[in-house]
C-alpha positions as CSV (number, residue, x, y, z in Angstrom):
1,M,-19.0,-76.0,35.1
2,K,-17.0,-76.1,31.9
3,R,-19.2,-73.4,30.5
4,I,-18.5,-71.1,33.5
5,V,-14.8,-71.8,33.2
6,S,-14.8,-71.0,29.5
7,I,-16.7,-67.7,30.2
8,I,-14.3,-66.8,32.9
9,S,-11.3,-67.5,30.7
10,Y,-12.8,-65.5,27.9
11,I,-13.3,-62.5,30.2
12,L,-9.8,-62.8,31.6
13,L,-8.3,-62.9,28.0
14,S,-10.6,-60.0,26.8
15,P,-8.7,-56.9,25.8
16,I,-11.8,-54.8,26.4
17,F,-11.9,-56.0,30.1
18,W,-8.2,-55.4,30.7
19,G,-8.2,-52.1,28.8
20,G,-11.1,-50.8,30.9
21,F,-9.5,-52.1,34.1
22,V,-6.1,-50.4,33.3
23,S,-7.9,-47.2,32.3
24,F,-9.9,-47.2,35.6
25,V,-6.6,-47.7,37.6
26,F,-4.9,-45.0,35.6
27,Y,-7.6,-42.4,36.1
28,T,-8.1,-43.3,39.7
29,A,-4.4,-42.6,40.3
30,I,-4.7,-39.2,38.6
31,H,-7.9,-38.1,40.5
32,N,-6.4,-39.2,43.8
33,N,-3.2,-37.2,43.0
34,I,-1.0,-40.4,43.0
35,I,-0.1,-39.3,39.5
36,N,0.0,-35.5,39.5
37,H,2.5,-34.6,36.8
38,P,1.2,-31.4,35.0
39,L,1.7,-32.8,31.5
40,I,-0.1,-36.1,32.3
41,V,-3.0,-34.3,33.8
42,R,-3.1,-31.8,30.9
43,Y,-3.0,-34.4,28.1
44,F,-4.9,-37.2,29.6
45,A,-7.5,-35.7,32.0
46,S,-8.4,-32.2,30.7
47,H,-11.3,-33.1,28.4
48,P,-13.7,-36.0,27.9
49,I,-12.3,-36.7,24.4
50,E,-8.9,-37.3,26.1
51,Y,-10.6,-39.9,28.3
52,Y,-12.0,-41.8,25.3
53,T,-8.7,-41.7,23.4
54,T,-6.8,-43.1,26.4
55,I,-9.4,-45.9,27.0
56,M,-9.2,-46.9,23.3
57,F,-5.4,-46.9,23.6
58,F,-5.3,-49.1,26.6
59,A,-7.7,-51.5,25.0
60,G,-5.5,-51.9,22.0
61,L,-2.3,-52.0,24.1
62,T,-3.7,-54.8,26.3
63,A,-4.8,-56.7,23.2
64,M,-1.2,-56.5,21.9
65,I,0.2,-57.6,25.3
66,I,-2.1,-60.6,25.5
67,K,-1.2,-61.5,21.9
68,F,2.5,-61.2,22.7
69,I,2.1,-63.4,25.7
70,Q,0.3,-66.1,23.7
71,V,3.0,-65.9,21.0
72,Q,5.7,-66.4,23.6
73,I,3.9,-69.4,25.1
74,E,3.7,-70.9,21.6
75,Q,7.4,-70.2,21.1
76,L,8.2,-72.1,24.3
77,K,6.0,-75.1,23.4
78,L,7.5,-75.2,20.0
79,H,10.9,-76.1,21.3
80,H,9.4,-79.3,22.8
81,E,10.5,-82.5,21.2
82,T,8.9,-84.0,18.2
83,L,5.2,-84.9,18.7
84,L,5.1,-87.9,16.4
85,L,7.2,-91.0,16.5
86,K,10.8,-90.8,15.4
87,R,11.4,-91.5,11.8
88,D,12.6,-94.9,10.7
89,H,13.4,-96.4,7.3
90,Q,9.9,-97.7,6.8
91,K,7.0,-95.6,5.6
92,S,3.9,-95.2,7.8
93,N,0.6,-96.5,6.6
94,I,-3.1,-95.9,7.4
95,N,-2.9,-98.0,10.6
96,D,-0.3,-95.6,12.1
97,V,-2.5,-92.5,11.9
98,D,-4.6,-93.6,14.9
99,N,-1.5,-94.1,16.9
100,F,-0.3,-90.5,15.9
101,L,-3.6,-89.1,16.9
102,G,-3.4,-90.7,20.3
103,Q,0.0,-89.2,20.8
104,I,-1.3,-85.7,20.0
105,N,-4.2,-86.3,22.5
106,S,-1.7,-87.2,25.2
107,Y,0.4,-84.1,24.4
108,E,-2.6,-81.8,24.6
109,K,-3.7,-83.2,27.9
110,I,-0.3,-82.2,29.4
111,Y,0.6,-79.0,27.5
112,G,-2.8,-77.9,26.2
113,Q,-3.7,-77.3,22.5
114,T,-1.3,-75.3,20.4
115,I,-1.2,-74.2,16.9
116,R,1.3,-76.9,16.0
117,S,-0.8,-79.8,17.7
118,K,-4.0,-78.5,16.1
119,R,-2.6,-78.4,12.6
120,L,-1.0,-81.9,13.0
121,R,-4.4,-83.2,14.2
122,L,-6.1,-81.7,11.1
123,V,-3.5,-83.1,8.8
124,L,-3.7,-86.7,10.2
125,E,-7.5,-86.5,10.1
126,F,-7.3,-85.5,6.5
127,I,-5.1,-88.4,5.7
128,K,-7.3,-90.8,7.6
129,R,-10.4,-89.5,5.9
130,D,-8.9,-89.4,2.4
131,G,-7.1,-92.7,2.7
132,S,-4.2,-91.2,0.7
133,A,-1.3,-88.8,1.0
134,D,-1.5,-87.6,-2.6
135,E,-3.0,-84.2,-1.7
136,L,-0.9,-83.8,1.4
137,D,1.1,-80.8,0.0
138,N,-2.1,-78.9,-0.8
139,E,-3.5,-79.7,2.5
140,L,-0.4,-78.4,4.3
141,R,-0.5,-75.3,2.3
142,Y,-4.2,-74.7,2.9
143,L,-3.8,-75.2,6.7
144,A,-0.8,-72.8,6.8
145,E,-2.8,-70.2,4.9
146,E,-5.7,-70.7,7.3
147,D,-3.5,-70.2,10.4
148,A,-2.0,-67.0,8.7
149,A,-5.5,-65.7,8.0
150,A,-6.6,-66.4,11.5
151,A,-3.6,-64.7,12.9
152,D,-4.2,-61.7,10.7
153,S,-7.9,-61.5,11.7
154,S,-7.0,-61.5,15.4
155,Y,-5.6,-58.0,14.9
156,G,-9.1,-56.7,14.0
157,L,-9.6,-54.9,17.3
158,V,-6.2,-53.3,17.2
159,R,-6.8,-52.1,13.6
160,L,-10.1,-50.7,14.7
161,V,-8.4,-48.9,17.6
162,L,-5.6,-47.6,15.3
163,W,-8.3,-46.1,13.0
164,A,-10.5,-44.8,15.8
165,I,-7.8,-43.0,17.8
166,P,-6.9,-40.4,15.1
167,M,-10.6,-39.9,14.4
168,I,-11.2,-39.2,18.1
169,G,-8.3,-36.7,18.0
170,F,-9.8,-35.0,14.9
171,L,-13.1,-34.8,16.8
172,G,-11.3,-33.1,19.6
173,T,-9.8,-30.6,17.1
174,V,-13.3,-29.8,15.7
175,V,-14.7,-29.5,19.2
176,G,-11.9,-27.2,20.4
177,I,-12.1,-24.9,17.3
178,T,-15.9,-24.8,17.6
179,I,-15.7,-23.7,21.3
180,A,-13.1,-21.1,20.4
181,L,-15.0,-19.6,17.6
182,G,-18.4,-19.9,19.3
183,N,-17.2,-17.8,22.2
184,L,-15.3,-15.2,20.2
185,D,-16.6,-11.7,20.8
186,L,-14.9,-9.0,18.7
187,N,-16.3,-6.3,21.0
188,A,-14.5,-7.8,24.0
189,I,-11.2,-9.1,22.7
190,Q,-9.4,-9.3,26.0
191,E,-12.1,-11.4,27.7
192,S,-12.8,-13.6,24.7
193,S,-9.1,-14.2,24.1
194,K,-8.9,-16.4,27.2
195,I,-11.8,-18.5,25.9
196,L,-10.3,-18.6,22.5
197,S,-7.0,-19.9,23.8
198,S,-8.7,-22.5,26.0
199,G,-10.6,-23.8,22.9
200,L,-7.5,-23.9,20.8
201,A,-5.7,-25.7,23.7
202,I,-8.4,-28.5,23.7
203,A,-8.0,-28.8,19.9
204,F,-4.2,-29.1,19.9
205,D,-3.9,-31.3,23.0
206,T,-6.5,-33.9,21.9
207,T,-4.8,-34.1,18.4
208,A,-1.3,-34.4,19.9
209,L,-2.5,-37.1,22.3
210,A,-4.2,-39.1,19.6
211,I,-1.2,-38.9,17.3
212,A,1.3,-39.9,20.0
213,L,-0.8,-42.9,21.3
214,D,-1.5,-44.0,17.7
215,L,2.2,-44.1,16.8
216,M,3.0,-46.0,20.0
217,L,0.3,-48.6,19.3
218,Y,1.5,-48.9,15.7
219,F,5.0,-49.7,16.9
220,V,3.8,-52.3,19.4
221,Q,1.6,-53.9,16.7
222,F,4.6,-54.1,14.3
223,L,6.7,-55.9,17.0
224,V,4.0,-58.4,17.9
225,Y,3.0,-59.1,14.3
226,R,6.6,-59.8,13.3
227,S,7.1,-62.1,16.3
228,E,3.9,-64.0,15.4
229,S,5.0,-64.2,11.7
230,N,8.3,-65.8,12.8
231,L,6.4,-68.3,15.0
232,L,4.1,-69.3,12.1
233,R,7.2,-69.8,9.9
234,K,8.7,-72.1,12.5
235,I,5.5,-74.0,12.9
236,D,5.4,-74.5,9.1
237,K,8.9,-75.9,9.1
238,A,8.3,-78.2,12.1
239,I,5.1,-79.5,10.5
240,N,6.9,-80.2,7.2
241,D,9.7,-81.9,9.0
242,E,7.3,-84.2,10.8
243,I,4.8,-85.0,8.0
244,R,6.5,-84.8,4.6
245,G,8.1,-88.1,3.5
246,R,6.6,-90.0,6.4
247,F,3.6,-91.6,4.5
248,D,3.2,-93.7,1.3
249,L,1.4,-92.1,-1.5
250,T,-1.4,-94.6,-0.9
251,L,-2.0,-95.7,2.6
252,S,-4.6,-98.4,2.1
253,N,-3.2,-102.0,2.1
254,G,-4.0,-104.1,-0.9
255,N,-6.4,-101.6,-2.6
256,N,-4.0,-100.1,-5.1
257,G,-5.9,-101.5,-8.1
258,Q,-9.3,-100.2,-6.9
259,I,-7.8,-96.8,-6.2
260,T,-6.2,-96.7,-9.7
261,A,-9.5,-97.6,-11.3
262,F,-11.4,-95.1,-9.3
263,R,-8.8,-92.5,-10.1
264,Q,-9.2,-93.2,-13.8
265,V,-13.0,-92.9,-13.6
266,L,-12.6,-89.5,-11.8
267,E,-10.1,-88.3,-14.4
268,T,-12.6,-89.3,-17.2
269,L,-15.4,-87.6,-15.4
270,L,-13.3,-84.5,-14.9
271,E,-12.4,-84.4,-18.6
272,S,-16.1,-84.6,-19.5
273,I,-17.0,-81.9,-17.1
274,E,-14.2,-79.8,-18.5
275,Q,-15.4,-80.3,-22.1
276,L,-19.0,-79.5,-21.1
277,T,-17.7,-76.4,-19.3
278,L,-15.8,-75.2,-22.3
279,R,-18.8,-75.8,-24.6
280,Q,-21.2,-74.0,-22.2
281,T,-18.6,-71.2,-22.0
282,K,-18.6,-70.8,-25.8
283,I,-22.4,-70.8,-25.9
284,W,-22.5,-68.2,-23.2
285,E,-19.9,-66.1,-25.0
286,Q,-22.0,-66.2,-28.2
287,S,-25.2,-65.3,-26.3
288,M,-23.4,-62.5,-24.5
289,T,-22.0,-61.2,-27.9
290,A,-25.5,-61.2,-29.5
291,A,-26.9,-59.5,-26.4
292,N,-24.2,-56.9,-26.5
293,Q,-24.9,-56.2,-30.2
294,R,-28.6,-55.9,-29.7
295,F,-28.0,-53.7,-26.7
296,N,-25.7,-51.4,-28.7
297,E,-28.3,-51.2,-31.6
298,L,-31.1,-50.3,-29.1
299,T,-28.8,-47.8,-27.4
300,E,-28.1,-46.1,-30.8
301,Q,-31.8,-46.0,-31.7
302,N,-32.8,-44.6,-28.4
303,A,-30.0,-42.1,-28.6
304,E,-31.2,-41.0,-32.0
305,L,-34.8,-40.7,-30.8
306,L,-33.7,-38.7,-27.8
307,K,-31.6,-36.4,-30.0
308,R,-34.5,-35.7,-32.3
309,S,-36.9,-35.2,-29.4
310,L,-34.5,-32.7,-27.8
311,A,-34.0,-30.9,-31.0
312,D,-37.7,-30.5,-31.6
313,A,-38.3,-29.4,-28.0
314,L,-35.4,-26.9,-28.3
315,A,-36.7,-25.5,-31.6
316,E,-40.2,-25.1,-30.1
317,N,-38.9,-23.4,-27.0
318,I,-36.7,-21.1,-29.1
319,Q,-39.7,-20.0,-31.2
320,M,-41.8,-19.4,-28.1
321,H,-39.1,-17.3,-26.6
322,A,-38.6,-15.4,-29.9
323,N,-42.4,-14.6,-30.0
324,K,-42.3,-13.5,-26.4
325,L,-39.3,-11.3,-27.0
326,A,-41.0,-9.6,-30.0
327,E,-44.1,-8.9,-28.0
328,S,-42.1,-7.6,-25.1
329,G,-40.0,-5.4,-27.6
330,A,-43.3,-3.9,-29.1
331,E,-44.7,-3.2,-25.6
332,I,-41.4,-1.5,-24.6
333,L,-41.4,0.5,-27.8
334,N,-44.9,1.8,-27.3
335,A,-44.2,2.6,-23.7
336,S,-41.0,4.5,-24.8
337,K,-43.0,6.5,-27.4
338,D,-45.6,7.5,-24.7
339,S,-42.8,8.5,-22.3
340,A,-41.1,10.5,-25.0
341,Q,-44.2,12.4,-25.8
342,T,-44.9,13.1,-22.2
343,I,-41.2,14.4,-21.8
344,V,-41.6,16.6,-24.9
345,K,-44.8,18.1,-23.5
346,S,-43.1,18.8,-20.2
347,I,-40.2,20.4,-21.9
348,Q,-42.5,22.7,-23.9
349,Q,-44.4,23.7,-20.8
350,N,-41.0,24.4,-19.0
351,V,-39.9,26.6,-22.0
352,A,-43.2,28.5,-21.9
353,A,-42.8,29.0,-18.2
354,L,-39.2,30.2,-18.7
355,S,-40.4,32.7,-21.3
356,L,-43.0,34.1,-18.9
357,L,-40.3,34.2,-16.2
358,Q,-38.0,36.1,-18.5
359,T,-40.6,38.7,-19.4
360,G,-41.3,39.3,-15.7
361,I,-37.7,39.6,-15.0
362,T,-37.4,42.2,-17.9
363,K,-40.3,44.2,-16.5
364,Q,-38.8,44.2,-13.0
365,S,-35.4,45.3,-14.4
366,D,-37.1,48.3,-16.1
367,A,-38.9,49.2,-12.8
368,L,-35.6,49.0,-11.0
369,Q,-34.0,51.3,-13.6
370,K,-36.8,53.8,-13.1
371,I,-36.4,53.6,-9.3
372,T,-32.7,54.3,-9.8
373,D,-33.3,57.3,-11.9
374,T,-35.8,58.6,-9.4
375,S,-33.4,58.1,-6.6
376,G,-30.8,60.2,-8.5
377,Q,-33.4,63.1,-8.9
378,L,-34.3,62.9,-5.2
379,I,-30.6,63.2,-4.3
380,K,-30.4,66.4,-6.5
381,L,-33.5,67.8,-4.9
382,E,-32.1,67.2,-1.5
383,E,-29.0,69.1,-2.5
384,Q,-31.1,72.0,-3.8
385,L,-33.1,71.9,-0.6
386,K,-29.9,72.2,1.5
387,E,-28.8,75.2,-0.7
388,N,-32.3,76.8,-0.3
389,L,-32.1,76.3,3.5
390,A,-28.7,77.9,3.5
391,S,-30.0,80.9,1.5
392,I,-33.0,81.2,3.8
393,T,-30.8,81.4,6.8
394,Q,-28.8,84.2,5.1
395,T,-31.9,86.2,4.1
396,A,-33.7,85.7,7.3
397,N,-37.0,86.1,5.4
398,F,-39.3,83.6,7.2
399,E,-42.2,83.8,4.8
400,E,-40.1,83.1,1.8
401,L,-38.6,80.2,3.7
402,V,-42.1,78.9,4.4
403,N,-43.1,79.3,0.8
404,S,-39.9,77.6,-0.5
405,L,-40.4,74.7,1.9
406,T,-44.0,74.3,0.8
407,A,-43.0,74.3,-2.8
408,A,-40.3,71.8,-2.1
409,I,-42.7,69.5,-0.2
410,H,-45.2,69.6,-3.1
411,L,-42.5,68.9,-5.6
412,L,-41.3,65.9,-3.5
413,S,-44.8,64.6,-3.1
414,S,-45.5,64.8,-6.8
415,K,-42.2,63.0,-7.6
416,K,-43.0,60.1,-5.2
417,L,-46.5,59.7,-6.6
418,R,-45.0,59.4,-10.1
419,V,-42.6,56.8,-8.9
420,I,-45.3,54.8,-7.3
């Protein structure tokens, strides 16, 4: 039964349970149009990343609310009257410790366990176990540091949420930009601009939501942490008022001599241990110095060997590269000579071809000149023929005309044969 009750109390005080419950109620109200403000719908329910960010925020916020309620309950219980017996002029001894523990048990049955009652119990058990109040100051300091460390560790979930919310917002930025660039089509700017704007809206909205919720949670954490720090300082003061100066330095009755002797033996043992520790430390330092020297020597030797090996390897590689370069240069030179000879032969052949071409052109020029001269003579003959025809028409001698035409035809035929 007690186990079931402890499990139920753990669940009821779990920030994850209450954060999930609050997130469920919040998003149920949004999807049922109970909450329908455009900005809330846009920044809290437009993308799955916004859901994750909001759930993380509610988990951290409920953790801070539970922590704040616990601190306020401790504050109210702290104002209760002194737990232990009221002070008197006599110092308390070992026999009074059990009585004080009984009073703490009665208090916890009525009000439950608190930080103050728990620390008082630990202090009294330490005094009862040690049989002395000599180390009481150290024990009080140790317990105060333990409570401070426990209080600081209780903010682990909130610190995780404060770290996770910006990371989720950054993830939303990456996802939004990826969607925008993935759907960008330069050939259809008007259609892809809508997709681009929606992707950028996801990026900016998720980032803005994460930053806003993270700042709010930081502020709430600061307030709760400061309230708990004030509570711990008040508890430290109350414990010091109740414990310091109440007990004798030695609480056992009639055993002061035995305690003194035991203390001397312990002091002697501690001195011996300290001397042995110093001696061992010196031996260890000498060993470490020798080892460091040997290590430095080995390092220098290895460095020198490595340097020589590298130098030899580099020299060998340089020689190999030089030989290869010389061989490559010789091959390139021979190939260049062959190419040059081939080019010279081609040039000579081209020059010969050009000479032949020039000779042919010269012959053709002479032939053209002859044709030109012949054409001039033909023009003169045609003019003479026209004159003869004119004279024939004047003389009206048909036979002479026939003879003249025959002679002209023979003359023209002989000229054309010469030209050809």
